[in-house]
C-alpha positions as a Markdown table, in Angstrom:
| # | Residue | x | y | z |
|---|---|---|---|---|
| 1 | Met | 159.8 | 92.5 | 33.8 |
| 2 | Asn | 160.1 | 89.4 | 35.9 |
| 3 | Ser | 158.1 | 86.4 | 35.0 |
| 4 | Met | 156.2 | 84.2 | 37.4 |
| 5 | Asn | 157.9 | 81.0 | 38.3 |
| 6 | Met | 156.1 | 77.6 | 38.6 |
| 7 | Ser | 155.9 | 77.8 | 42.4 |
| 8 | Glu | 154.2 | 81.2 | 42.3 |
| 9 | Ala | 151.8 | 80.0 | 39.6 |
| 10 | Ala | 150.9 | 77.0 | 41.7 |
| 11 | Arg | 150.3 | 79.1 | 44.8 |
| 12 | Leu | 148.1 | 81.4 | 42.7 |
| 13 | Ile | 146.0 | 78.5 | 41.4 |
| 14 | Ile | 145.7 | 76.9 | 44.9 |
| 15 | Gly | 144.6 | 80.3 | 46.3 |
| 16 | Leu | 141.9 | 80.8 | 43.7 |
| 17 | Arg | 140.6 | 77.2 | 44.3 |
| 18 | Ala | 140.5 | 78.0 | 48.1 |
| 19 | Ala | 138.6 | 81.2 | 47.3 |
| 20 | Gly | 135.9 | 79.0 | 45.5 |
| 21 | Trp | 136.9 | 79.6 | 41.9 |
| 22 | Asp | 136.1 | 76.7 | 39.5 |
| 23 | Glu | 138.6 | 75.4 | 36.9 |
| 24 | Lys | 137.0 | 77.4 | 34.0 |
| 25 | Glu | 137.2 | 80.6 | 36.0 |
| 26 | Ile | 140.8 | 80.0 | 36.8 |
| 27 | Asn | 141.7 | 79.1 | 33.2 |
| 28 | Asp | 139.9 | 82.2 | 31.9 |
| 29 | Phe | 141.7 | 84.4 | 34.5 |
| 30 | Ile | 145.1 | 83.1 | 33.4 |
| 31 | Leu | 144.2 | 83.6 | 29.8 |
| 32 | Phe | 143.1 | 87.2 | 30.6 |
| 33 | Ile | 146.4 | 87.9 | 32.3 |
| 34 | Glu | 148.4 | 86.5 | 29.4 |
| 35 | Thr | 146.3 | 87.9 | 26.5 |
| 36 | Gly | 144.4 | 90.9 | 28.0 |
| 37 | Glu | 141.3 | 89.8 | 26.0 |
| 38 | Glu | 138.1 | 91.1 | 27.5 |
| 39 | Gln | 136.3 | 87.8 | 26.9 |
| 40 | Tyr | 138.4 | 86.2 | 29.6 |
| 41 | Lys | 138.1 | 89.0 | 32.1 |
| 42 | Pro | 136.6 | 87.8 | 35.5 |
| 43 | Lys | 133.0 | 88.8 | 36.1 |
| 44 | Thr | 131.8 | 90.1 | 39.4 |
| 45 | Lys | 130.0 | 87.4 | 41.4 |
| 46 | Glu | 126.8 | 88.2 | 43.4 |
| 47 | Lys | 127.2 | 87.4 | 47.1 |
| 48 | Ala | 124.7 | 85.0 | 48.6 |
| 49 | Asp | 123.4 | 86.3 | 51.9 |
């Protein structure tokens, strides 16, 4: 399996910021990807109308 390089990781973080994710959400998502621990799994956000 190929690992993500630093440029790809940076683009991922920039994309998540642009989508409105805060730093804790981004950190938890990265931890979820690496560990698979449910405590870090992203939660569904409710949309504001």
